[in-house]
A tleap script that builds the chain and sets N, CA, C and O, in Angstrom:
source leaprc.protein.ff14SB
mol = sequence {
  NMET GLU SER SER LEU ASN HIE SER LEU GLY
  ILE GLU ALA LEU PHE TRP THR LEU GLY ILE
  ILE LEU ALA PHE LEU ILE THR GLN ILE LEU
  LEU LEU ARG SER GLY HIE GLY TYR SER VAL
  HIE ASP THR GLU ALA HIE SER THR ASN TYR
  ALA GLY GLU ILE LYS GLU GLY HIE GLY GLY
  MET THR ALA PHE LEU TRP PHE PHE TYR PHE
  VAL MET PHE VAL TRP THR VAL VAL TYR PHE
  VAL GLN HIE ALA GLY GLU PHE ALA ILE ILE
  PHE ALA GLY GLY CGLU
}
set mol.1.N position { 100.236 20.678 44.691 }
set mol.1.CA position { 100.373 22.061 45.178 }
set mol.1.C position { 99.441 22.415 46.354 }
set mol.1.O position { 98.222 22.361 46.193 }
set mol.2.N position { 99.975 22.770 47.513 }
set mol.2.CA position { 99.422 23.275 48.675 }
set mol.2.C position { 98.589 24.583 48.358 }
set mol.2.O position { 98.974 25.579 47.746 }
set mol.3.N position { 97.249 24.315 48.972 }
set mol.3.CA position { 96.384 25.274 48.559 }
set mol.3.C position { 95.892 26.052 50.142 }
set mol.3.O position { 95.106 26.999 50.104 }
set mol.4.N position { 96.297 25.676 51.129 }
set mol.4.CA position { 95.821 25.982 52.376 }
set mol.4.C position { 96.353 27.577 52.647 }
set mol.4.O position { 97.412 27.985 52.171 }
set mol.5.N position { 95.549 28.326 53.399 }
set mol.5.CA position { 96.121 29.603 53.849 }
set mol.5.C position { 97.204 29.740 54.607 }
set mol.5.O position { 97.942 30.725 54.563 }
set mol.6.N position { 97.377 28.659 55.421 }
set mol.6.CA position { 98.514 28.662 56.281 }
set mol.6.C position { 99.850 28.511 55.509 }
set mol.6.O position { 100.871 29.126 55.819 }
set mol.7.N position { 99.764 27.736 54.592 }
set mol.7.CA position { 100.828 27.626 53.563 }
set mol.7.C position { 101.085 28.619 52.749 }
set mol.7.O position { 102.254 28.867 52.455 }
set mol.8.N position { 100.015 29.375 52.234 }
set mol.8.CA position { 100.361 30.765 51.589 }
set mol.8.C position { 100.951 31.665 52.469 }
set mol.8.O position { 101.985 32.228 52.107 }
set mol.9.N position { 100.436 31.917 53.646 }
set mol.9.CA position { 100.828 33.135 54.386 }
set mol.9.C position { 102.214 32.749 55.010 }
set mol.9.O position { 103.014 33.682 55.064 }
set mol.10.N position { 102.616 31.600 55.465 }
set mol.10.CA position { 103.828 31.155 56.150 }
set mol.10.C position { 103.820 31.552 57.373 }
set mol.10.O position { 102.900 32.221 57.845 }
set mol.11.N position { 104.985 31.132 58.104 }
set mol.11.CA position { 105.113 31.126 59.547 }
set mol.11.C position { 105.092 32.587 60.088 }
set mol.11.O position { 104.804 32.859 61.254 }
set mol.12.N position { 105.441 33.548 59.086 }
set mol.12.CA position { 105.591 34.938 59.652 }
set mol.12.C position { 104.150 35.373 59.983 }
set mol.12.O position { 103.964 36.265 60.810 }
set mol.13.N position { 103.143 34.770 59.364 }
set mol.13.CA position { 101.725 35.382 59.580 }
set mol.13.C position { 101.385 34.771 61.053 }
set mol.13.O position { 100.605 35.418 61.752 }
set mol.14.N position { 101.948 33.520 61.574 }
set mol.14.CA position { 101.443 33.181 62.885 }
set mol.14.C position { 102.353 33.858 63.852 }
set mol.14.O position { 101.888 33.963 64.987 }
set mol.15.N position { 103.405 34.282 63.680 }
set mol.15.CA position { 104.241 35.056 64.537 }
set mol.15.C position { 103.555 36.498 64.667 }
set mol.15.O position { 103.564 37.085 65.749 }
set mol.16.N position { 102.953 37.053 63.508 }
set mol.16.CA position { 102.290 38.260 63.583 }
set mol.16.C position { 101.059 38.264 64.544 }
set mol.16.O position { 100.886 39.092 65.439 }
set mol.17.N position { 100.266 37.275 64.253 }
set mol.17.CA position { 99.263 36.731 64.999 }
set mol.17.C position { 99.313 36.780 66.381 }
set mol.17.O position { 98.644 37.529 67.093 }
set mol.18.N position { 100.271 35.812 66.805 }
set mol.18.CA position { 100.498 35.717 68.143 }
set mol.18.C position { 101.056 36.949 68.921 }
set mol.18.O position { 100.868 37.010 70.136 }
set mol.19.N position { 101.784 38.002 68.222 }
set mol.19.CA position { 102.120 39.164 68.666 }
set mol.19.C position { 101.212 40.233 68.848 }
set mol.19.O position { 101.311 41.092 69.724 }
set mol.20.N position { 100.293 40.151 67.965 }
set mol.20.CA position { 99.095 41.037 68.059 }
set mol.20.C position { 97.957 40.715 69.140 }
set mol.20.O position { 97.246 41.539 69.716 }
set mol.21.N position { 97.953 39.237 69.287 }
set mol.21.CA position { 97.249 38.820 70.762 }
set mol.21.C position { 98.068 39.134 71.670 }
set mol.21.O position { 97.457 39.768 72.530 }
set mol.22.N position { 99.214 39.010 71.944 }
set mol.22.CA position { 100.020 39.337 73.074 }
set mol.22.C position { 99.819 40.788 73.456 }
set mol.22.O position { 99.431 41.182 74.556 }
set mol.23.N position { 100.141 41.553 72.380 }
set mol.23.CA position { 100.012 43.131 72.444 }
set mol.23.C position { 98.431 43.513 73.161 }
set mol.23.O position { 98.211 44.242 74.128 }
set mol.24.N position { 97.594 42.854 72.434 }
set mol.24.CA position { 96.030 43.117 72.973 }
set mol.24.C position { 95.825 42.630 74.401 }
set mol.24.O position { 95.055 43.225 75.155 }
set mol.25.N position { 96.535 41.509 74.792 }
set mol.25.CA position { 96.311 41.184 76.131 }
set mol.25.C position { 96.999 42.029 77.230 }
set mol.25.O position { 96.517 42.194 78.350 }
set mol.26.N position { 98.261 42.586 76.770 }
set mol.26.CA position { 98.905 43.349 77.724 }
set mol.26.C position { 98.367 44.720 77.798 }
set mol.26.O position { 98.602 45.418 78.784 }
set mol.27.N position { 97.589 45.186 76.711 }
set mol.27.CA position { 96.914 46.496 76.841 }
set mol.27.C position { 95.669 46.370 77.595 }
set mol.27.O position { 95.312 47.324 78.287 }
set mol.28.N position { 94.883 45.180 77.535 }
set mol.28.CA position { 93.796 44.917 78.467 }
set mol.28.C position { 94.032 44.916 79.770 }
set mol.28.O position { 93.320 45.532 80.562 }
set mol.29.N position { 95.268 44.078 80.180 }
set mol.29.CA position { 95.635 44.014 81.514 }
set mol.29.C position { 96.187 45.457 82.212 }
set mol.29.O position { 95.887 45.769 83.364 }
set mol.30.N position { 96.992 46.237 81.381 }
set mol.30.CA position { 97.059 47.619 81.768 }
set mol.30.C position { 95.921 48.493 81.882 }
set mol.30.O position { 95.854 49.313 82.798 }
set mol.31.N position { 95.042 48.375 81.029 }
set mol.31.CA position { 93.824 49.043 81.277 }
set mol.31.C position { 92.951 48.674 82.333 }
set mol.31.O position { 92.352 49.561 82.942 }
set mol.32.N position { 92.771 47.219 82.693 }
set mol.32.CA position { 92.101 46.886 83.844 }
set mol.32.C position { 92.658 47.214 85.241 }
set mol.32.O position { 91.969 47.487 86.224 }
set mol.33.N position { 94.182 47.141 85.184 }
set mol.33.CA position { 94.960 47.624 86.559 }
set mol.33.C position { 95.203 49.068 86.509 }
set mol.33.O position { 95.812 49.533 87.473 }
set mol.34.N position { 94.876 49.805 85.651 }
set mol.34.CA position { 95.023 51.436 85.836 }
set mol.34.C position { 94.036 51.891 86.832 }
set mol.34.O position { 92.829 51.652 86.861 }
set mol.35.N position { 94.773 52.607 87.665 }
set mol.35.CA position { 93.907 53.288 88.926 }
set mol.35.C position { 93.614 52.415 89.832 }
set mol.35.O position { 92.694 52.742 90.582 }
set mol.36.N position { 94.193 51.214 90.039 }
set mol.36.CA position { 93.768 50.276 91.078 }
set mol.36.C position { 94.038 50.778 92.406 }
set mol.36.O position { 93.353 50.445 93.373 }
set mol.37.N position { 95.043 51.587 92.480 }
set mol.37.CA position { 95.393 51.981 93.994 }
set mol.37.C position { 94.703 53.456 94.135 }
set mol.37.O position { 94.873 54.160 95.131 }
set mol.38.N position { 94.046 53.768 93.217 }
set mol.38.CA position { 93.376 55.023 93.600 }
set mol.38.C position { 91.757 55.152 93.833 }
set mol.38.O position { 90.926 55.022 92.934 }
set mol.39.N position { 91.503 55.397 95.034 }
set mol.39.CA position { 90.055 55.019 95.341 }
set mol.39.C position { 89.057 56.119 95.018 }
set mol.39.O position { 89.420 57.213 94.586 }
set mol.40.N position { 87.717 55.778 95.252 }
set mol.40.CA position { 86.741 56.752 94.823 }
set mol.40.C position { 86.709 58.196 95.754 }
set mol.40.O position { 86.285 59.305 95.431 }
set mol.41.N position { 87.301 57.754 96.985 }
set mol.41.CA position { 87.437 58.821 98.083 }
set mol.41.C position { 88.597 59.764 97.534 }
set mol.41.O position { 88.409 60.975 97.656 }
set mol.42.N position { 89.865 59.294 96.897 }
set mol.42.CA position { 90.807 59.938 96.539 }
set mol.42.C position { 90.338 60.887 95.159 }
set mol.42.O position { 90.822 61.994 94.926 }
set mol.43.N position { 89.416 60.289 94.403 }
set mol.43.CA position { 88.946 61.032 93.170 }
set mol.43.C position { 88.112 62.113 93.625 }
set mol.43.O position { 88.166 63.179 93.012 }
set mol.44.N position { 87.272 61.974 94.716 }
set mol.44.CA position { 86.226 63.030 95.075 }
set mol.44.C position { 87.101 64.268 95.688 }
set mol.44.O position { 86.850 65.451 95.456 }
set mol.45.N position { 88.279 63.748 96.591 }
set mol.45.CA position { 89.217 64.647 97.154 }
set mol.45.C position { 89.843 65.630 96.365 }
set mol.45.O position { 89.962 66.823 96.646 }
set mol.46.N position { 90.286 64.969 95.232 }
set mol.46.CA position { 90.951 65.847 94.246 }
set mol.46.C position { 90.393 66.179 92.993 }
set mol.46.O position { 91.115 66.396 92.020 }
set mol.47.N position { 88.969 66.244 92.937 }
set mol.47.CA position { 88.056 66.735 91.836 }
set mol.47.C position { 87.902 68.233 91.790 }
set mol.47.O position { 88.109 68.971 92.753 }
set mol.48.N position { 87.510 68.631 90.551 }
set mol.48.CA position { 87.295 69.875 90.332 }
set mol.48.C position { 85.792 70.020 90.046 }
set mol.48.O position { 85.320 69.298 89.168 }
set mol.49.N position { 84.974 70.900 90.714 }
set mol.49.CA position { 83.649 71.007 90.666 }
set mol.49.C position { 83.157 72.121 89.854 }
set mol.49.O position { 83.411 73.265 90.231 }
set mol.50.N position { 82.401 71.900 88.655 }
set mol.50.CA position { 82.010 72.812 87.621 }
set mol.50.C position { 80.471 73.228 87.929 }
set mol.50.O position { 79.535 72.476 87.656 }
set mol.51.N position { 80.341 74.229 88.398 }
set mol.51.CA position { 78.852 74.881 88.598 }
set mol.51.C position { 77.892 73.893 89.425 }
set mol.51.O position { 76.686 73.765 89.212 }
set mol.52.N position { 78.572 73.277 90.320 }
set mol.52.CA position { 77.863 72.420 91.389 }
set mol.52.C position { 77.215 71.249 90.683 }
set mol.52.O position { 76.412 70.541 91.291 }
set mol.53.N position { 77.561 71.002 89.317 }
set mol.53.CA position { 76.743 69.906 88.732 }
set mol.53.C position { 77.745 68.720 88.145 }
set mol.53.O position { 77.474 67.522 88.077 }
set mol.54.N position { 78.845 69.305 87.782 }
set mol.54.CA position { 79.996 68.018 87.298 }
set mol.54.C position { 81.065 68.282 88.207 }
set mol.54.O position { 81.400 69.373 88.666 }
set mol.55.N position { 81.626 67.009 88.439 }
set mol.55.CA position { 82.884 66.899 89.117 }
set mol.55.C position { 83.854 66.011 87.978 }
set mol.55.O position { 83.529 65.014 87.333 }
set mol.56.N position { 85.046 66.692 87.983 }
set mol.56.CA position { 86.033 66.171 87.077 }
set mol.56.C position { 87.169 65.643 88.204 }
set mol.56.O position { 87.698 66.456 88.962 }
set mol.57.N position { 87.486 64.241 88.245 }
set mol.57.CA position { 88.573 63.935 88.993 }
set mol.57.C position { 89.929 63.893 88.518 }
set mol.57.O position { 90.157 63.553 87.357 }
set mol.58.N position { 90.704 64.161 89.190 }
set mol.58.CA position { 92.304 64.164 88.786 }
set mol.58.C position { 92.909 63.112 89.691 }
set mol.58.O position { 92.740 62.975 90.902 }
set mol.59.N position { 93.717 62.329 88.779 }
set mol.59.CA position { 94.575 61.316 89.415 }
set mol.59.C position { 95.859 61.177 88.769 }
set mol.59.O position { 96.134 61.804 87.746 }
set mol.60.N position { 96.727 60.301 89.384 }
set mol.60.CA position { 98.105 60.076 88.637 }
set mol.60.C position { 98.142 59.522 87.225 }
set mol.60.O position { 97.125 59.194 86.614 }
set mol.61.N position { 99.150 59.453 86.829 }
set mol.61.CA position { 99.159 58.829 85.495 }
set mol.61.C position { 99.159 57.446 85.728 }
set mol.61.O position { 99.881 56.962 86.600 }
set mol.62.N position { 98.256 56.619 84.877 }
set mol.62.CA position { 98.025 55.132 85.063 }
set mol.62.C position { 99.521 54.612 84.490 }
set mol.62.O position { 100.399 55.342 84.032 }
set mol.63.N position { 99.566 53.231 84.633 }
set mol.63.CA position { 100.530 52.347 84.172 }
set mol.63.C position { 100.363 52.222 82.625 }
set mol.63.O position { 101.342 52.176 81.881 }
set mol.64.N position { 98.956 52.166 82.135 }
set mol.64.CA position { 98.424 52.222 80.760 }
set mol.64.C position { 99.380 53.346 79.957 }
set mol.64.O position { 100.203 53.104 79.074 }
set mol.65.N position { 99.036 54.596 80.508 }
set mol.65.CA position { 99.410 55.989 79.840 }
set mol.65.C position { 100.968 55.891 79.830 }
set mol.65.O position { 101.543 56.147 78.772 }
set mol.66.N position { 101.727 55.523 80.986 }
set mol.66.CA position { 103.116 55.564 80.987 }
set mol.66.C position { 103.765 54.630 79.812 }
set mol.66.O position { 104.643 55.020 79.042 }
set mol.67.N position { 103.154 53.281 79.811 }
set mol.67.CA position { 103.399 52.428 78.857 }
set mol.67.C position { 103.439 52.788 77.472 }
set mol.67.O position { 104.347 52.499 76.692 }
set mol.68.N position { 102.202 53.561 77.162 }
set mol.68.CA position { 101.878 53.968 75.767 }
set mol.68.C position { 102.646 55.129 75.349 }
set mol.68.O position { 103.035 55.302 74.194 }
set mol.69.N position { 102.864 55.959 76.372 }
set mol.69.CA position { 103.887 57.073 76.105 }
set mol.69.C position { 105.182 56.603 75.613 }
set mol.69.O position { 105.701 57.008 74.573 }
set mol.70.N position { 105.735 55.637 76.489 }
set mol.70.CA position { 107.051 55.184 76.218 }
set mol.70.C position { 107.180 54.504 74.940 }
set mol.70.O position { 108.187 54.631 74.243 }
set mol.71.N position { 106.100 53.723 74.587 }
set mol.71.CA position { 106.018 53.089 73.206 }
set mol.71.C position { 105.991 53.959 72.072 }
set mol.71.O position { 106.639 53.717 71.054 }
set mol.72.N position { 105.156 55.110 72.235 }
set mol.72.CA position { 105.078 55.982 71.203 }
set mol.72.C position { 106.410 56.744 70.978 }
set mol.72.O position { 106.785 57.044 69.845 }
set mol.73.N position { 107.068 57.027 72.030 }
set mol.73.CA position { 108.462 57.768 72.292 }
set mol.73.C position { 109.354 56.917 71.377 }
set mol.73.O position { 109.918 57.351 70.373 }
set mol.74.N position { 109.421 55.613 71.852 }
set mol.74.CA position { 110.532 54.523 71.115 }
set mol.74.C position { 110.184 54.560 69.647 }
set mol.74.O position { 111.060 54.842 68.830 }
set mol.75.N position { 108.833 54.264 69.237 }
set mol.75.CA position { 108.541 54.335 67.857 }
set mol.75.C position { 108.945 55.709 67.290 }
set mol.75.O position { 109.589 55.685 66.241 }
set mol.76.N position { 108.691 56.763 67.774 }
set mol.76.CA position { 109.108 57.982 67.132 }
set mol.76.C position { 110.607 58.088 66.774 }
set mol.76.O position { 110.955 58.399 65.635 }
set mol.77.N position { 111.493 57.824 67.765 }
set mol.77.CA position { 112.910 57.659 67.548 }
set mol.77.C position { 113.291 56.739 66.428 }
set mol.77.O position { 114.003 57.063 65.478 }
set mol.78.N position { 112.787 55.636 66.614 }
set mol.78.CA position { 113.212 54.416 65.472 }
set mol.78.C position { 112.475 55.041 64.301 }
set mol.78.O position { 113.197 54.845 63.324 }
set mol.79.N position { 111.575 55.584 63.995 }
set mol.79.CA position { 111.029 56.168 62.490 }
set mol.79.C position { 112.126 57.231 62.239 }
set mol.79.O position { 112.756 57.168 61.184 }
set mol.80.N position { 112.402 58.228 63.162 }
set mol.80.CA position { 113.451 59.307 62.559 }
set mol.80.C position { 114.711 58.771 62.267 }
set mol.80.O position { 115.307 59.204 61.280 }
set mol.81.N position { 115.304 57.745 63.085 }
set mol.81.CA position { 116.384 57.112 62.671 }
set mol.81.C position { 116.316 56.308 61.336 }
set mol.81.O position { 117.250 56.341 60.534 }
set mol.82.N position { 115.211 55.604 61.130 }
set mol.82.CA position { 115.206 54.759 59.888 }
set mol.82.C position { 115.013 55.918 58.665 }
set mol.82.O position { 115.485 55.594 57.575 }
set mol.83.N position { 114.530 56.892 58.734 }
set mol.83.CA position { 114.119 57.980 57.894 }
set mol.83.C position { 115.024 59.219 57.824 }
set mol.83.O position { 114.693 60.270 57.276 }
set mol.84.N position { 116.204 58.994 58.435 }
set mol.84.CA position { 117.058 60.208 58.581 }
set mol.84.C position { 117.532 60.716 57.245 }
set mol.84.O position { 117.588 61.935 57.084 }
set mol.85.N position { 117.881 59.895 56.263 }
set mol.85.CA position { 118.134 60.479 54.887 }
set mol.85.C position { 117.126 61.327 54.317 }
set mol.85.O position { 117.455 62.411 53.836 }
set mol.86.N position { 115.773 60.891 54.323 }
set mol.86.CA position { 114.909 61.723 53.954 }
set mol.86.C position { 114.731 63.183 54.523 }
set mol.86.O position { 114.517 64.243 53.933 }
set mol.87.N position { 114.888 62.893 55.864 }
set mol.87.CA position { 114.673 64.290 56.673 }
set mol.87.C position { 115.885 65.080 56.319 }
set mol.87.O position { 115.792 66.307 56.338 }
set mol.88.N position { 116.995 64.520 56.002 }
set mol.88.CA position { 118.328 65.362 55.832 }
set mol.88.C position { 117.962 65.994 54.453 }
set mol.88.O position { 118.155 67.206 54.354 }
set mol.89.N position { 117.448 65.314 53.355 }
set mol.89.CA position { 117.123 65.988 52.174 }
set mol.89.C position { 116.081 67.055 52.267 }
set mol.89.O position { 116.154 67.973 51.451 }
set mol.90.N position { 115.041 67.059 53.227 }
set mol.90.CA position { 113.954 68.008 53.600 }
set mol.90.C position { 114.622 69.077 54.053 }
set mol.90.O position { 114.394 70.158 53.509 }
set mol.91.N position { 115.517 69.006 55.065 }
set mol.91.CA position { 115.936 69.995 55.830 }
set mol.91.C position { 117.410 70.775 55.193 }
set mol.91.O position { 118.033 71.686 55.739 }
set mol.92.N position { 117.693 70.172 54.015 }
set mol.92.CA position { 118.929 70.673 53.476 }
set mol.92.C position { 118.650 72.093 52.942 }
set mol.92.O position { 119.585 72.893 52.969 }
set mol.93.N position { 117.563 72.447 52.504 }
set mol.93.CA position { 117.075 73.733 52.156 }
set mol.93.C position { 116.701 73.820 50.768 }
set mol.93.O position { 116.017 74.745 50.329 }
set mol.94.N position { 117.230 72.672 49.929 }
set mol.94.CA position { 116.593 72.619 48.589 }
set mol.94.C position { 117.383 73.520 47.570 }
set mol.94.O position { 116.866 73.939 46.535 }
set mol.95.N position { 118.668 73.779 47.947 }
set mol.95.CA position { 119.533 74.770 47.230 }
set mol.95.C position { 120.293 73.976 46.151 }
set mol.95.O position { 121.086 74.551 45.405 }
savepdb mol mol.pdb
quit
């Protein structure tokens, strides 16, 4: 009888691990590249000044945010489609 952890978890654990590592790498690359084309001068030019002490910069949407908004939207749609029967019961009125 094989007692190794790899044998117990199977090949699916390997794919999950590789998928999580890939997702982490994509997230890190997007975070590091976000705002790459937005200079300090642009940030200062588009900032809001609060009481002469604090400046809040305003920039465009980064690739990181666009990507994760898209992922959250797709996940939401998939979730609602998979659970459509449950939502149909909830919204049926209970009569």
